[in-house]
LONUBA-622763 format. One line per 5 residues: number of its first residue (from 1); their letters; for each residue x, z, y of C-alpha. Coordinates in steps of 0.05 Angstrom, whole numbers. Layout:
<pts>
NUM = a = X,Z,Y | ...
</pts>
This chain:
<pts>
1 = xxxxx = 2923,2304,2323 | 2929,2233,2371 | 3002,2208,2387 | 3000,2222,2472 | 3037,2194,2516
6 = xxxxx = 3054,2219,2591 | 3097,2166,2631 | 3129,2172,2697 | 3160,2101,2718 | 3184,2071,2788
11 = xxxxx = 3116,2038,2807 | 3076,2105,2815 | 3144,2141,2838 | 3198,2127,2894 | 3268,2126,2880
16 = xxxxx = 3273,2196,2911 | 3227,2226,2866 | 3253,2189,2809 | 3324,2205,2824 | 3285,2286,2825
21 = xxxxx = 3259,2273,2765 | 3317,2258,2721 | 3351,2320,2750 | 3297,2365,2731 | 3292,2337,2662
26 = xxxxx = 3358,2302,2644 | 3371,2350,2580 | 3333,2321,2545 | 3353,2360,2481 | 3334,2428,2503
31 = xxxxx = 3255,2398,2526 | 3254,2371,2450 | 3265,2435,2432 | 3220,2467,2476 | 3163,2421,2444
36 = xxxxx = 3181,2440,2367 | 3190,2508,2380 | 3123,2508,2412 | 3090,2479,2344 | 3090,2397,2377
41 = xxxxx = 3110,2372,2305 | 3130,2308,2333 | 3156,2288,2409 | 3208,2238,2433 | 3231,2229,2501
46 = xxxxx = 3251,2164,2537 | 3291,2192,2608 | 3320,2138,2643 | 3337,2120,2723 | 3274,2079,2724
51 = xxxxx = 3234,2122,2676 | 3219,2187,2650 | 3164,2194,2581 | 3142,2245,2528 | 3107,2219,2473
56 = xxxxx = 3084,2270,2425 | 3030,2293,2384 | 2971,2338,2397 | 2908,2331,2399 | 2901,2337,2481
61 = xxxxx = 2941,2303,2517 | 2939,2357,2569 | 2972,2404,2522 | 3046,2389,2544 | 3040,2418,2607
66 = xxxxx = 3028,2487,2561 | 3094,2473,2541 | 3127,2428,2601 | 3091,2471,2655 | 3149,2437,2701
71 = xxxxx = 3108,2376,2698 | 3050,2398,2746 | 3105,2391,2795 | 3094,2311,2784 | 3028,2308,2777
76 = xxxxx = 3005,2256,2827 | 3065,2207,2797 | 3046,2216,2712 | 3003,2174,2682 | 2970,2200,2618
81 = xxxxx = 2956,2147,2547 | 2904,2199,2523 | 2888,2162,2456 | 2942,2128,2399 | 2929,2052,2412
86 = xxxxx = 2938,2062,2486 | 3009,2105,2481 | 3037,2059,2414 | 3018,1996,2471 | 3062,2030,2527
91 = xxxxx = 3109,2041,2484 | 3124,1973,2451 | 3109,1939,2523 | 3166,1981,2537 | 3211,1955,2491
96 = xxxxx = 3194,1890,2503 | 3222,1887,2583 | 3161,1874,2608 | 3142,1945,2647 | 3217,1946,2668
101 = xxxxx = 3236,1941,2747 | 3271,1884,2723 | 3229,1839,2680 | 3265,1816,2602 | 3333,1861,2616
106 = xxxxx = 3363,1887,2562 | 3382,1963,2577 | 3319,1987,2560 | 3333,1982,2485 | 3400,2011,2497
111 = xxxxx = 3368,2072,2526 | 3312,2074,2473 | 3372,2076,2418 | 3401,2133,2453 | 3349,2176,2463
116 = xxxxx = 3320,2161,2388 | 3399,2189,2377 | 3382,2252,2403 | 3314,2258,2377 | 3339,2252,2314
121 = xxxxx = 3403,2299,2324 | 3340,2346,2350 | 3297,2329,2290 | 3241,2331,2331 | 3205,2258,2294
126 = xxxxx = 3160,2257,2242 | 3141,2195,2200 | 3099,2172,2261 | 3135,2166,2313 | 3201,2140,2271
131 = xxxxx = 3159,2076,2255 | 3130,2072,2330 | 3213,2077,2353 | 3249,2037,2297 | 3191,1978,2292
136 = xxxxx = 3188,1984,2373 | 3266,1965,2377 | 3251,1913,2318 | 3193,1877,2368 | 3245,1878,2428
141 = xxxxx = 3298,1848,2393 | 3243,1795,2372 | 3210,1785,2439 | 3288,1775,2469 | 3296,1710,2411
146 = xxxxx = 3239,1678,2406 | 3230,1683,2485 | 3260,1670,2544 | 3231,1735,2573 | 3313,1752,2581
151 = xxxxx = 3331,1691,2599 | 3345,1660,2675 | 3398,1711,2699 | 3380,1769,2744 | 3443,1804,2775
156 = xxxxx = 3475,1791,2822 | 3543,1799,2791 | 3530,1752,2744 | 3499,1697,2785 | 3554,1700,2821
161 = xxxxx = 3598,1689,2759 | 3543,1630,2736 | 3558,1598,2795 | 3627,1589,2774 | 3626,1569,2704
166 = xxxxx = 3567,1521,2734 | 3635,1486,2791 | 3677,1488,2748 | 3679,1445,2685 | 3754,1484,2667
171 = xxxxx = 3770,1559,2679 | 3831,1568,2655 | 3862,1523,2706 | 3824,1576,2767 | 3864,1619,2810
176 = xxxxx = 3802,1686,2826 | 3808,1732,2881 | 3763,1784,2876 | 3758,1839,2939 | 3744,1896,2942
181 = xxxxx = 3737,1955,2885 | 3668,1986,2888 | 3593,1971,2836 | 3585,1904,2849 | 3656,1889,2839
186 = xxxxx = 3657,1928,2779 | 3606,1882,2752 | 3630,1810,2774 | 3702,1840,2750 | 3673,1860,2672
191 = xxxxx = 3641,1786,2670 | 3709,1753,2693 | 3751,1797,2641 | 3706,1756,2587 | 3734,1690,2607
196 = xxxxx = 3810,1663,2609 | 3826,1649,2684 | 3896,1627,2708 | 3894,1693,2749 | 3851,1739,2771
201 = xxxxx = 3877,1778,2836 | 3834,1836,2862 | 3842,1869,2936 | 3817,1931,2960 | 3827,1976,3022
206 = xxxxx = 3859,2021,2986 | 3907,1993,2948 | 3913,2046,2907 | 3838,2034,2882 | 3867,1945,2878
211 = xxxxx = 3919,1982,2832 | 3880,2026,2794 | 3822,1963,2792 | 3876,1912,2768 | 3899,1951,2706
216 = xxxxx = 3838,1972,2683 | 3808,1906,2673 | 3879,1864,2671 | 3876,1828,2732 | 3937,1821,2778
221 = xxxxx = 3926,1875,2852 | 3945,1854,2923 | 3952,1883,2992 | 3888,1868,3035 | 3955,1852,3086
226 = xxxxx = 3976,1792,3041 | 3903,1760,3041 | 3919,1717,3094 | 3969,1677,3055 | 3933,1677,2991
231 = xxxxx = 3864,1652,3023 | 3894,1575,3015 | 3923,1586,2952 | 3853,1607,2912 | 3799,1562,2886
236 = xxxxx = 3747,1626,2885 | 3734,1684,2918 | 3674,1730,2906 | 3675,1787,2962 | 3645,1845,2952
241 = xxxxx = 3682,1898,3005 | 3632,1945,3049 | 3682,1935,3103 | 3684,1871,3150 | 3764,1839,3123
246 = xxxxx = 3812,1852,3166 | 3857,1797,3195 | 3919,1796,3237 | 3914,1798,3305 | 3906,1729,3332
251 = xxxxx = 3972,1696,3363 | 3976,1682,3439 | 3943,1622,3456 | 3895,1622,3399 | 3825,1633,3381
256 = xxxxx = 3804,1705,3391 | 3796,1721,3322 | 3833,1691,3260 | 3767,1707,3225 | 3734,1639,3264
261 = xxxxx = 3797,1597,3231 | 3809,1627,3147 | 3850,1561,3127 | 3824,1561,3044 | 3842,1524,2985
266 = xxxxx = 3833,1459,2998 | 3821,1438,2927 | 3744,1446,2905 | 3732,1520,2929 | 3680,1572,2922
271 = xxxxx = 3668,1630,2953 | 3613,1675,2943 | 3607,1728,2993 | 3567,1793,2977 | 3585,1842,3024
276 = xxxxx = 3540,1872,3066 | 3555,1854,3123 | 3588,1790,3107 | 3658,1788,3088 | 3673,1727,3119
281 = xxxxx = 3640,1675,3173 | 3616,1615,3139 | 3636,1572,3195 | 3703,1591,3210 | 3724,1571,3134
286 = xxxxx = 3767,1508,3144 | 3779,1476,3073 | 3768,1408,3031 | 3712,1423,3003 | 3682,1492,3013
291 = xxxxx = 3621,1522,2968 | 3593,1586,3012 | 3546,1627,2973 | 3518,1693,3013 | 3481,1746,2986
296 = xxxxx = 3422,1720,3017 | 3435,1658,2973 | 3432,1691,2921 | 3364,1735,2933 | 3327,1666,2935
301 = xxxxx = 3367,1653,2863 | 3339,1727,2833 | 3274,1705,2866 | 3263,1654,2835 | 3289,1669,2764
306 = xxxxx = 3240,1739,2753 | 3187,1691,2765 | 3211,1642,2708 | 3219,1708,2664 | 3149,1724,2685
311 = xxxxx = 3123,1669,2661 | 3149,1689,2593 | 3090,1743,2601 | 3028,1726,2560 | 3081,1703,2505
316 = xxxxx = 3109,1770,2495 | 3035,1806,2496 | 3026,1764,2432 | 3079,1788,2404 | 3072,1855,2436
321 = xxxxx = 2984,1851,2405 | 3015,1827,2332 | 3061,1888,2335 | 3009,1936,2358 | 2960,1914,2303
326 = xxxxx = 3008,1916,2240 | 3025,1992,2257 | 2951,2015,2280 | 2938,1977,2195 | 3006,2016,2177
331 = xxxxx = 2992,2082,2204 | 2917,2076,2169 | 2941,2051,2107 | 2981,2112,2107 | 2933,2155,2078
336 = xxxxx = 2937,2126,2014 | 3012,2137,2003 | 3003,2209,1963 | 2952,2156,1907 | 2992,2100,1908
341 = xxxxx = 3058,2140,1883 | 3005,2180,1836 | 2985,2113,1819 | 3045,2086,1799 | 3082,2136,1768
346 = xxxxx = 3023,2141,1732 | 3036,2073,1705 | 3106,2077,1695 | 3094,2142,1653 | 3050,2104,1604
351 = xxxxx = 3106,2031,1603 | 3162,2089,1586 | 3115,2115,1535 | 3092,2061,1502 | 3167,2041,1504
356 = xxxxx = 3196,2087,1471 | 3145,2074,1430 | 3154,2003,1410 | 3218,1980,1415 | 3250,2025,1346
361 = xxxxx = 3193,1988,1320 | 3218,1916,1330 | 3277,1935,1295 | 3349,1892,1313 | 3334,1864,1373
366 = xxxxx = 3402,1823,1429 | 3404,1860,1495 | 3357,1792,1526 | 3301,1804,1481 | 3307,1873,1503
371 = xxxxx = 3307,1862,1580 | 3251,1805,1561 | 3203,1850,1529 | 3225,1907,1601 | 3196,1848,1650
376 = xxxxx = 3144,1844,1610 | 3102,1911,1614 | 3131,1923,1666 | 3098,1841,1705 | 3039,1876,1658
381 = xxxxx = 3030,1938,1699 | 3040,1900,1759 | 2978,1860,1745 | 2946,1923,1718 | 2949,1958,1796
386 = xxxxx = 2949,1899,1844 | 2875,1897,1852 | 2870,1969,1846 | 2922,1975,1913 | 2885,1917,1946
391 = xxxxx = 2820,1962,1941 | 2850,2023,1980 | 2889,1980,2021 | 2815,1942,2039 | 2780,2015,2043
396 = xxxxx = 2834,2041,2089 | 2806,2005,2146 | 2730,2017,2139 | 2714,2098,2164 | 2663,2111,2127
401 = xxxxx = 2688,2086,2048 | 2765,2119,2048 | 2744,2195,2036 | 2685,2157,1979 | 2748,2116,1958
406 = xxxxx = 2798,2167,1940 | 2759,2224,1911 | 2739,2169,1860 | 2805,2144,1847 | 2833,2222,1840
411 = xxxxx = 2772,2229,1783 | 2780,2164,1759 | 2864,2180,1741 | 2861,2245,1730 | 2898,2263,1801
416 = xxxxx = 2869,2330,1829 | 2925,2353,1860 | 2940,2298,1903 | 2924,2314,1981 | 2907,2243,2020
421 = xxxxx = 2958,2247,2077 | 2938,2265,2148 | 2922,2203,2186 | 2925,2191,2274 | 2868,2188,2307
426 = xx = 2873,2110,2321 | 2813,2103,2359
</pts>
């Protein structure tokens, strides 16, 4: 029996195809039930906007197409991992974040945890996949602690927020204006709400949306018609609306468009323009010391940070290889689990029997003396068992020895009713 994996990810399928696949296989519990009902003893599904993967135990990776024939519709996008080692490595690389669209992103760990809970609820996991998932999550946390794979922010919202923190020493004295209530503003708003500003104002082309947004985030809603009067008051402006910002009609004899004569705070001011098209004209901003950053600049920052993350890949791969070898060893040694348990229980039984015979014959003893005798007897059987256990672990990794050693130990200790545990084909 092998651990297999089939996967469709962003590197093989377009966004449109990925969306179609996500919709087709969105009901993860029902597909896990189908796998269980068709004799797949262990299975785990990870389904995200960038990835759809099924890990499962079977003799042949193509067994999955008999159970889920819908996969054939997307056969040209499917990557097959037809050996246990390859499937394990793929899962570890995914959890470590080096197979994500954005190298080192955290979201994949949360997605794996979510699907792990689904699989537990549907009882589709066995001891092999359960161990792999837990070790993968452990690896994911380890590489994000021990390497810089998740350093250097890559989201535009986080980049915008970092610019504010880098430019101003004291956030508590800042007035921030956030323009727009879409997805980008939502992400920026989440970050702004984590810090104490003097005030955060939110403006939208639809005032009702600004009111709703402000209520959720603890901000103050403002009307777009008031921006002409608000701009000189605020220290930081983050704009992410999909429309150009409309201002009142120009006065007679003035410039043809007030967008060309915007006046901002004469103090040190930062404007982050996330709009497409641009919400502000950078050549027309009047103020004492205005730093203007638009999406093109953030794209450059993001690209440089992604390159810095990529430099961490060799260190992450070293962590993956160590974890892979640990899991392989653990799977191989699992064959001996029933023998370990039976051998240890037999020694414990002998110890308990002899102590039951000895203790009454030693006469009156205090509790400390009894504790020392019990501790000594426990240490004794640990010493007796250490060499046999080492030998079992060692021979578990040599293909021509385990069966011979297993049978010998069974005969020596009268374990005729003990059966070796089936392990994965780990070639």
